[in-house]
C-alpha positions as CSV (number, residue, x, y, z in Angstrom):
1,M,-43.1,-122.5,-82.9
2,C,-41.3,-122.2,-86.5
3,Y,-37.8,-121.1,-87.1
4,L,-38.1,-117.9,-88.9
5,G,-34.5,-118.3,-90.3
6,N,-35.5,-120.9,-92.8
7,I,-38.5,-119.1,-93.9
8,H,-36.4,-116.1,-94.4
9,T,-34.1,-118.2,-96.2
10,G,-36.8,-119.6,-98.7
11,I,-37.8,-116.0,-99.3
12,V,-34.5,-115.0,-100.5
13,V,-34.3,-118.2,-102.6
14,Y,-37.7,-117.5,-104.3
15,F,-36.2,-114.4,-105.3
16,G,-33.4,-116.3,-106.9
17,V,-35.9,-118.0,-109.3
18,F,-36.6,-114.6,-110.8
19,A,-33.0,-113.7,-111.4
20,L,-32.3,-117.5,-112.7
21,A,-35.1,-117.2,-115.5
22,L,-34.1,-113.8,-116.4
23,I,-30.6,-114.8,-116.9
24,C,-30.6,-118.1,-117.9
25,G,-33.6,-118.0,-120.1
26,P,-31.8,-116.1,-123.1
27,I,-28.9,-118.2,-122.9
28,R,-31.1,-121.3,-123.2
29,G,-33.0,-119.7,-125.9
30,I,-36.4,-119.8,-124.0
31,P,-39.0,-117.1,-125.2
32,F,-39.6,-114.4,-122.7
33,Y,-43.1,-115.0,-122.1
34,W,-42.2,-118.5,-121.1
35,Q,-39.6,-116.9,-118.6
36,L,-42.5,-114.6,-117.2
37,I,-44.2,-118.1,-116.6
38,D,-41.2,-119.3,-114.8
39,C,-41.0,-116.2,-112.7
40,S,-44.4,-116.8,-111.7
41,F,-43.7,-120.0,-109.9
42,G,-41.3,-117.8,-107.7
43,L,-44.2,-115.3,-107.2
44,F,-46.9,-117.8,-106.2
45,A,-44.8,-119.5,-103.9
46,L,-43.5,-116.1,-102.1
47,Y,-47.1,-115.3,-101.0
48,P,-47.5,-118.1,-98.6
49,L,-44.2,-117.7,-97.2
50,W,-44.8,-114.0,-96.7
51,R,-48.1,-115.1,-94.9
52,I,-46.4,-117.2,-92.5
53,V,-43.7,-114.8,-91.4
54,K,-46.8,-112.1,-90.8
55,L,-48.7,-114.6,-88.5
56,S,-45.6,-115.9,-86.6
57,R,-45.0,-112.4,-85.8
58,E,-48.3,-111.9,-84.6
59,L,-48.3,-114.9,-82.5
60,Q,-44.8,-113.8,-81.0
61,A,-46.4,-110.5,-80.1
């Protein structure tokens, strides 16, 4: 059984991708649509982790 604390930590880190892209993007002069592309990496990686949490809870029940 996987340790869900690691998965939850990964989810929090992927939310940090949004903050990092939207805060540091203007500082570095990155265009806004490129920042949205950076945010999409966090969004696409978030779905598998959310699915793992859901399936793990089903297995524990």
